[in-house]
C-alpha atoms as one frame of an Amber mdcrd trajectory, in Angstrom:
protein
 -26.911 -85.982   2.596 -30.202 -88.177   1.371 -33.522 -88.097   3.166 -32.357
 -91.316   5.407 -29.154 -89.430   6.428 -30.949 -86.593   7.505 -33.626 -88.521
   9.614 -31.017 -90.113  11.661 -30.172 -86.755  12.737 -33.555 -86.173  14.060
 -34.279 -85.599  17.965 -37.941 -85.690  19.383 -39.194 -83.599  22.140 -42.745
 -84.160  23.703 -45.199 -81.077  23.802 -48.001 -82.523  26.076 -50.025 -85.088
  23.998 -48.118 -84.313  20.618 -44.427 -84.383  19.636 -42.053 -82.552  17.449
 -39.283 -84.007  15.623 -36.165 -81.616  14.690 -32.795 -81.569  13.984 -30.293
 -79.697  16.075 -27.042 -79.081  14.767 -23.994 -76.294  15.193 -23.186 -73.860
  17.943 -23.813 -70.185  18.278 -27.089 -67.831  17.849 -29.855 -70.067  17.576
 -31.503 -70.107  14.033 -34.779 -71.503  13.411 -35.567 -72.873   9.766 -39.289
 -73.418   8.857 -40.591 -75.654   6.072 -43.795 -75.611   3.913 -45.963 -77.755
   2.412 -45.815 -80.535   1.084 -42.324 -80.924   2.649 -40.720 -81.395   6.117
 -37.123 -80.119   7.556 -35.364 -81.963   4.595 -35.992 -79.050   2.636 -33.220
 -77.426   4.197 -30.548 -80.231   4.266 -28.453 -78.752   1.450 -27.730 -75.580
   3.688 -27.441 -77.360   6.766 -23.805 -77.890   7.067 -22.970 -74.274   5.909
 -25.349 -72.490   8.309 -24.109 -74.997  11.358 -20.500 -73.223  10.799 -21.725
 -70.155  12.547 -25.207 -70.859  14.320 -27.015 -73.521  16.325 -29.499 -74.511
  13.623 -32.931 -76.130  14.720 -35.020 -77.397  11.897 -38.315 -78.534  13.091
 -41.177 -80.720  11.309 -44.393 -78.864  11.737 -47.097 -81.112  13.558 -48.528
 -83.099  11.000 -45.674 -83.033   8.775 -42.715 -84.967   8.238 -41.907 -87.436
  11.149 -43.606 -85.018  13.881 -46.646 -86.151  15.532 -48.880 -87.236  12.656
 -52.104 -88.728  14.646 -55.539 -87.454  13.438 -57.796 -84.948  14.842 -55.856
 -82.014  16.196 -55.387 -78.502  14.793 -52.789 -78.299  12.000 -53.254 -74.215
  11.004 -50.392 -71.855  10.983 -51.949 -70.368  14.027 -51.741 -73.424  16.089
 -48.025 -74.310  14.434 -46.721 -70.780  15.783 -48.274 -71.720  19.353 -46.306
 -75.132  19.325 -43.410 -73.604  18.230 -43.286 -71.342  20.935 -43.703 -74.173
  23.213 -41.064 -76.214  21.711 -38.411 -73.258  22.105 -39.326 -73.086  25.641
 -38.569 -76.727  26.120 -35.490 -76.427  24.292 -34.459 -73.515  26.401 -34.031
 -71.198  23.286 -35.169 -67.839  24.420 -35.424 -66.319  20.972 -33.640 -67.180
  17.440 -33.223 -66.071  13.741 -36.522 -67.574  12.406 -36.600 -68.198   8.526
 -39.664 -69.683   7.147 -40.586 -70.832   3.611 -43.778 -71.253   2.275 -46.360
 -71.701   4.920 -43.324 -71.764   7.175 -43.208 -68.048   6.140 -46.642 -67.838
   7.825 -45.692 -69.458  10.901 -42.923 -67.202  10.923 -44.955 -64.224  10.923
 -47.210 -65.277  13.471 -44.367 -65.703  15.678 -43.112 -62.497  14.949 -46.265
 -60.725  15.790 -47.591 -63.214  18.458 -44.624 -64.227  20.327 -42.171 -61.411
  19.476 -39.817 -62.414  22.347 -38.986 -65.705  20.064 -37.638 -63.508  16.868
 -34.517 -62.024  17.176 -34.748 -61.628  13.054 -36.891 -62.545  10.667 -36.425
 -64.276   6.944 -39.131 -64.817   4.518 -38.294 -67.044   1.668 -41.108 -67.363
  -1.050 -43.160 -67.071   1.728 -47.454 -67.690   1.895 -48.690 -63.968   3.077
 -51.698 -61.765   2.660 -54.548 -63.810   0.232 -51.767 -65.435  -1.881 -52.444
 -68.696  -1.047 -53.614 -71.628  -0.640 -52.777 -72.747  -3.969 -55.344 -74.661
  -6.239 -53.275 -77.943  -5.914 -53.294 -77.686  -2.221 -57.419 -76.962  -2.294
 -57.679 -80.062  -4.170 -55.355 -81.979  -1.713 -57.142 -80.867   1.211 -60.369
 -82.362   0.086 -61.452 -85.117   2.503 -62.406 -87.256  -0.664 -58.628 -87.414
  -1.336 -58.104 -89.560   1.762 -60.882 -92.105   0.804 -60.322 -92.270  -2.967
 -56.932 -92.036  -3.872 -54.020 -94.228  -2.530 -50.852 -92.871  -1.468 -49.127
 -93.736  -4.294 -51.485 -91.870  -6.500 -51.031 -88.804  -4.569 -47.280 -89.116
  -4.474 -47.349 -89.192  -8.467 -49.193 -85.811  -8.680 -47.025 -84.025  -5.968
 -44.093 -85.203  -7.666 -44.967 -84.265 -11.155 -46.268 -81.127  -9.809 -43.089
 -80.016  -7.661 -40.733 -81.088 -10.691 -42.706 -79.036 -13.118 -43.235 -75.833
 -11.210 -40.954 -75.887  -8.001 -37.452 -75.699  -9.370 -35.907 -73.648 -12.598
 -33.577 -76.521 -13.402 -33.548 -80.020 -12.762 -33.589 -80.634  -9.057 -31.013
 -82.978  -7.674 -31.368 -86.741  -8.008 -33.302 -87.918  -5.195 -34.458 -84.673
  -3.813 -38.011 -84.489  -4.817 -38.545 -88.177  -3.476 -37.299 -87.003  -0.338
 -38.983 -84.038   0.341 -42.088 -86.210  -0.243 -40.874 -89.283   1.620 -42.525
 -88.912   5.072 -46.177 -89.105   2.820 -45.751 -91.982   0.967 -47.684 -94.386
   3.348 -51.565 -94.217   3.845 -50.797 -92.464   7.564 -48.389 -89.834   5.667
 -50.771 -89.480   2.905 -54.196 -88.902   5.435 -51.954 -86.656   7.525 -50.972
 -84.457   4.234 -54.620 -84.223   3.304 -55.464 -83.011   7.001 -52.507 -80.661
   6.483 -53.825 -79.092   3.411 -57.178 -78.990   4.709 -55.836 -76.558   7.308
 -54.732 -73.951   4.991 -56.633 -70.686   5.653 -55.930 -67.582   3.728 -57.781
 -65.803   6.751 -54.728 -66.538   9.182 -52.216 -64.451   7.107 -55.159 -61.931
   6.087 -55.663 -61.102   9.865 -51.742 -60.242  10.387 -52.003 -57.593   7.777
 -52.853 -54.474   9.741 -50.193 -55.950  12.305 -47.352 -56.231   9.616 -46.379
 -52.412  10.570 -45.648 -53.659  14.231 -42.955 -56.166  13.198 -40.057 -54.882
  15.321 -37.171 -56.958  14.062 -34.637 -56.977  11.265 -36.643 -58.473   8.257
 -35.289 -59.905   5.136 -37.580 -61.174   2.193 -35.544 -63.598  -0.171 -37.596
 -64.637  -3.319 -37.060 -66.743  -6.115 -38.082 -64.305  -9.009 -39.406 -67.053
 -11.398 -41.822 -68.417  -8.748 -45.094 -69.072 -10.427 -46.582 -70.385  -7.455
 -45.960 -67.544  -5.217 -44.713 -64.731  -7.557 -42.193 -61.903  -6.361 -45.049
 -59.590  -6.315 -46.301 -60.999  -2.744 -42.308 -60.532  -1.428 -42.384 -56.991
  -2.834 -45.739 -56.120  -1.202 -44.232 -57.929   2.499 -41.400 -55.415   2.000
 -43.856 -52.822   1.502 -45.800 -53.449   4.856 -43.186 -54.474   7.169 -40.901
 -51.298   8.493 -37.139 -51.646   7.136 -37.690 -54.933   5.579 -35.190 -55.721
   2.312 -36.143 -57.927  -0.783 -33.372 -59.816  -2.097 -34.446 -61.374  -5.622
 -32.931 -64.368  -6.620 -32.682 -64.896 -10.353 -33.049 -68.256 -12.225 -34.930
 -69.607  -8.938 -38.626 -70.833  -8.707 -40.359 -71.416  -5.435 -37.707 -73.806
  -3.985 -34.947 -71.112  -4.255 -32.833 -72.915  -1.665 -32.431 -75.579  -4.157
 -32.043 -73.882  -7.108 -29.613 -71.154  -6.186 -28.029 -72.279  -2.670 -24.930
 -70.236  -2.878 -27.126 -66.930  -4.035 -29.265 -67.754  -0.950 -26.497 -68.269
   1.471 -24.752 -65.120   0.425 -28.190 -63.234   1.137 -28.389 -64.978   4.334
 -24.899 -64.275   5.620 -25.633 -60.832   4.559 -28.743 -60.543   6.687 -26.733
 -61.931   9.593 -24.162 -59.572   9.037 -21.236 -61.990   8.627 -20.013 -61.011
   5.604 -17.125 -59.148   7.390 -16.458 -61.855   9.359 -16.962 -65.045   7.756
 -16.528 -66.044   4.131 -19.795 -67.456   2.496 -19.222 -71.475   1.835 -19.357
 -72.011  -1.690 -22.136 -74.539  -2.713 -22.576 -76.153  -5.887 -23.607 -79.274
  -7.516 -25.673 -81.952  -5.899 -26.314 -81.652  -2.449 -26.932 -85.195  -1.500
């Protein structure tokens, strides 16, 4: 599906003065998929149909991202995102879920697992921010207040498209994927919100979790594209060392956007993690996913 088709699936729930846009498809055990920066829920669109065969798949746009609330002057940190997701799950009547996070979504997932442990039945971390491995230099530059004043949305889009295509994928991404991932930020409102999101990135908010990672009490799977130059696989190895019982799945021929580079390998890893391999055939995914 393209990004427009994906957006038509989104629903909205209000959380006080803010709101979250999200997709809710499928039936069964709830699974929450969390995106990173500079993406939105569309990141997971290629895996959505297969996962919805066995699970109720919930994909929120984090606050300030995608088509969730992008108004100015509120906290967009990963700690605040976890608090918002706790409230969002409460509003949806979802007591707990398998939580899988990519990039900063992985940082949010770590906060959920440690600060709101009742919400997480299993934890998946996919090319995730962790320790002091982030924020990346491009995101540091993007978060400078001067970017919002000096650069147009079109200029920011061009820079991000080039960066994502160069460093995010092991092979050329399917046509329209990068454009779809960045579409919410193509306007001046979207650009400003993305700048605010980047400014909120703070390595201290994963560093403060390091002494507590040993207390993650749920099954944990770390899935990593081994050719990722943005967040190298050594960080996934360290997560597995710190989290009791965690297992690492190295995905070959994949960079940061591992779910697009190797969707079938990622689905196989997720199905194995969910202990579905004996009961459910892993759907074969190949070619363009739009």
